[in-house]
N, C-alpha and C positions, 0 to 999 in steps of 0.2 A: 510489395506495395500495390494496392489495387488501383484501377483507373480513376475511380472517383477521388481517392485521396491525392493522387498525383495532380489531378485537375484542380483541386482545392488549393494545393500548395503553389501551383503555378499562378492561379488567380490572386492569391495573397501576395506573392512576390511582385506581381505587376502593380497591385495597389500600393504596396510599400515603396516601390520605385517612384510612384507619383508623389508620395509624401516627401521622400528624400529630395526629389527634384525641386519641389516648392520650397522646402527648407533651405536648400542651397541658394536659391534665388533670393530668399529673404535675407540671407546673411551678407549679400553683396551691398556695397555702398551705393546709395542713390536708388535703391529699388523702391518702386511705388506699387503696393499691392492693388490688384484689381478685384472687383466683386466676383468675377469668374474664378480667379485664383482661390479666393476664400471658400467658395462653394465647392470647388474641386478638392481642396485640402480637407474640408470637413467630410465630404462624401468618401474620400479615399481612406480616412481614418476609420470611419464607420464600417467600411468594407473590410479593413484589416481586422477589426474586432469581431465582426460577424463571422468571417472566414476562419479566424483562430478558434472560435467556439466550435464550428462545424468540424474543423480538423481534429480537435481534441476528442470529440465524440466519435469520429470515424476511426481514429487510432485505437481508442478503447474497444470499439466494436470489432476491429480487425484482430486485436489480441485475443479477445474472448472467442471469436469465431475459429481461430486456429486451435484453441484448446478444445472447444466443443466438437470439432471435426477430427480430433486426433485419432479417435477410435471409431471407424466407420462400422455400420451394421454388418455383422458377419465376419468382421476382421478379428484375427487371433491376437490376443494381448500378449506382449512380450516383456521380459524383464529388461528395464532400461540399462542395467549394468552389464548383463551378459548377452543380451539379444536373444536369449532362448525363450521358447514358448513356455508360458506358465502351465502348471499342472491342470488337468481337466477339472479338478475340484474348484478352481477359481471360476471357470466358465459356469459350472453348475451352480455355484453360489450366486453369481451375477444373475443367472436366469431365475433362480428361486427368489432373489431379492426383488427383481423386477415384477415377478408374479405377485409377491407380497404387496408391493405398492399398488398394483392395479386391482387385485381381487381380494386381498386380505388373507390372514393366516388360515382361516377355516377352509379355504379353497385349495390349499397346498396338500400335496401327498405326504404320507408319513416320512418318506425319504427326504423330501424337500424341507419339511419342518425340522427333522433331525439335523440336516445340514445347517439351517439357519440358527439353530440353537447353539451351534459352536461359536457363532458371532454375537450371541445375546449377552449384553452387559446388564446385570441386575442392579437395582437401585442401591442395594447394600454395598456392592462392589464399588460403585461410583462414589458413594459417600466415604468409603474407606480411603480410596485413592485420592479423593479431592479434599481430604482433611476437613470433613464436616459439612461439605456442600450437600444439601438435601435436594435431590432431583430424581425424577423417574428414570428407569432404565430404558434400553432400546436396543435395536439390532445394529451391529456394526456395518457401516456402508462399504460396498466394494471399493477397491483401490481407485478405479477411474472415476467413480462418483466423488470420492474424496478429493481427487486431483482437480476436478471441476470446481468443487467448493472452494478449495484453496486459491485457485486461479481467480475466481470471482472476488475473493477477499483481497488479493494483491492488487487487482485492477481497481478496487474501490479505495483502498487505503494507501496513500502515497508513501508513508514511512515504511510500511511493511514490504514494499517493493525493493527497498534499498538497504534495509537492516540485515544484519547477520541472522540467518534463519536455521534453527536446529530442531530436530525431531527426536523425541524420546519414547521409549516403549511404555513407560508408566508415568503417572502424574506425581510421583513422590518428589518432595522438595529437592532441588538440585543446587548445590553450592557452586557458585560461579565466580572465579577470580576476576577482579578488575585491576587494571594497572595503567600507569603512564610513565614511560621510561625516558621521555624526551629531555628531562633535566639531568640525567646521568651521562657523564662523559668519560672517556678513557684518559690515560695520562702517560707521560714518558717515564720509563723505568730506568733509574740509574743502576750502574753496575753493582752487583752484590747487594741489592736492596730488595727487601721483601715486598711482594705485591700487596697493596692495600685492598680491603674488601669493600665492595659497594653493591649490596644486594638490591634486587628489585623490590620495590615496595608494593605489595599486593593488597588490594582491598577485598572484602568478602561480600558478595551479594548472593541472594537466594532467589532462584526462579521457582515459582510455584506452578499451579495449574488451576486457573479460574474457569469454572464451567459456564460457557456462554450458550444461550439458547436462541433459536430463531423466532420464538413464539409461534403462534399457530399460522400455518399456511393451508388454505383450503382449495380443493379441486373438485370439480363436478364429476359425478359418476360417468356421465357421457364422455367426458374427456379421458378418463382413465380407461374406459372400455375401447377407445379408439387405438387399435394396435399400431397405427402409423404415427401416433403421437409419442415423441421421445420423453417419456415421463421422467427417466433418470436425469437427462440433461436439464430439463426444465426445473425439476425440484432441487437439484444440486445448485443451480444458479440462484434460485430463490433463497435457499437456506444459507448459502455462502454470502450473499450480499447482505442479508439481514444481520448475520453474525458479524460481518465486516463493519457494518455501520456502528455497532456498539464497540467493537474492538479498536477501530481506527481512532475514535475519540479518546480512548484510554491510552493507546500507543502515543498519542500526541501530548495529552495533558493530564493523564491519570495520576491520582494522588500516591499510588503505591501502597495504600492501606485498603484492603478489601477489593483491590483492582490493580492491574498492572501499573508500574511507574511509567509516566509519560516521558517522551524525549525532552520536551521543554522543562518538565518538572525536575529532572535529574541533572540538567546541565548547570555548570557553575561559571562558565565563561560567557561573555557577551558585552553588549554596550547599550547605550540609550540614545535615542534620537536627539538632535540638537533642538529641534522645534517641538512645541507642544502639539500632540495629535497628528503629526505629519512625518513622512519619511523623505530624506534627501539623499542625493548621490554620495555625499561625504559619509553619511551614516553607514551605507553599504560597504564603502572602502574600509572604514574602521572595523566593521563586523568581520570582513574577510581576514583582516590582520589580527583579530583577537585570538585566532588559533595559531599554533605553531606551524611554520612552513612545512614540517614533516607531514602534516595532514592536508597540505595543498599540493598533492602529488599527482593530480590527474583524476582522482576518485571523488573529489569534492563536488558538492552541488548545493543549490538552495532548495529548502522545503518551505513553502509559504502558503498562507491562506489566499483565496482568490481575490479578496479585496486588496491584499498587499500587492499581488501581481498587477491588479488594475492601476494602483498608484505608481508602482515601479515602471510600468510601461510608459508613463508620462515623463519620467526623469531623463535628463541629458547630462553628459559629462561637461568638462570645462570648455570643450570645443563645440558645444551645442549638438553633439551626436547622441542619439537615443541609446540608453543602456540595454534596452530590450532589442534583440535582433531576431527577426522571424526566420523560421526554417524555409528552405526552398526545396523544390522537388529533387529528390535524389541527393540532397546535401545533408549537412549536420542538423540536429534539432535546434529549436529556438533556444536562445541563451540570454542570461542576464549578466551584463558586464563580462561576457566571455565564458560564463559558467552555465552548465545545464541546470534545469530546475524542475521541480515536481510540485504540483498543487495538491495540498491536503487540507481540506476544510475542517479537519479535527483540530487544527491550530486556531487560535483566537482571531477574530476579525480585527481589522485596524481600528483601534480606539485608544484613547488615553489610558496608559497603564498596561495595555495588552502586549503580548509577545507573539506577533504574527509571522515572524521570519526566523528560520534557523539556517546556518551555513556551516558546512564541514563535510567530513568523510562519515557519512551516516552508517555505513557498514561497520566501521571501527567504533562508532559512538554508541550504537544501539543493537540489542539482540532480542529476537522474538523466539519464544519457545512454544512448540506445538506438541501436544501429546498425540502419538500415533493413533490414527483411527478417529472416527466420529460415529455418533449413533443417531438413529431416527426412529420415531414412533408413528404408528398409523392408528388413528382414532376413527373407528367405523361408525359407532352408534351416536356419537355426540351431535353430529350434524345430519343425521339420516333424514330428518323431516325436510331438509333443504336439498336432498339428493346430492350431498356433498360428503367428502372424506377429509379429515384434518390430518396434517402432518406436523411433527415437531422435530427439530434437529438440535443436537448438542455437540459442542466441541470444546476442548480444554486448551487454554492459551495463557501465556504470560509474556511480559516484556519488561526490559530494564535497561537503563543506561549503563554501559560497561566501561566506557572510557570518557571521562568528563573533559579531557583535553582535545578530543577529536572534533568537537562541534561547538558552536556558540549561538546564542539566541539574542535577537534585537528586541529591546523594550521600547515602546512608544512613550515618549515623555508625557507625564501627566500634568506637571506644573513646573 
């Protein structure tokens, strides 16, 4: 934890203590509020909200900073499983790829071009693997470039951070079993009695590979010619965030037809708020108990839209204690009713008929499939009159609910 983040957490803890102190005084019989108390209370609440936003931004920046700095200039890349240095061909490919980004294919040597050709994916191959998706081909990005892209995606999409994540070598359709065994129980076996059968009931889901594109990212020639500029890190972050914005919306509410199935779309458990257009404390209690206790085993969390977090932070339990508890420096993260939470604005905003909150074991409930590798294209001539170069990124992803019993969604009552 950096010094700025620690300072922000301490400031928020101080402001929150002021809020709780005034709330405790208000709860006492005979308390007569003063104008100063009211101003202090409002100011402290404003400080808590402002500092919470700054803390979320700083935490995200620190996560990304750690990934971007994972491989320093000149550092040898190693295999994360064995710790061994990768073959020299990986270093050569990275160097050739960086040169491609900066100067274009025509400025590469014959050996460098031959090396990059090994990582070229033709449009026909992509169409075949993606079952009819028509898109241009491109050069496969180096592993650390892809790692930065994926990290940018996970930092952007809340669901992707906590879902089960698998990687496959190809984009061929993948049959994926879905099951819920919480309804099956054992039994006492009498002497000389045959054991009865009670098979697991499996559902069948198919994980495909939808081709996501970053659309066009442009960079000036002057920027590309600056050797001190980390073109790989900058471009990986841009491509990753753009693809993540599209994928995050689908991982939350995708229809499952022509796009991934969203978490909210595939869930069958849930509840409805008691009041029209509003969320109450009792609604969250009912939502937590909509799932089996087997999935409230310490891995459960809330996934919610920021407008839902705003409303939840105003809620109190039967003893007038806020449900939302802010994090303190060096302590546990902020919680809702004792459970961790993640904001994902791919879910719907709070409105009548919307589903802005999910609760449960997200890893058990949802799976994200990534096809190994990603491609990028460099367009030299298209923006030459602007002294700019265009880049396109492609990555193939899918997502699906794999266990409908592991999470539940809250619907805001419409009428």
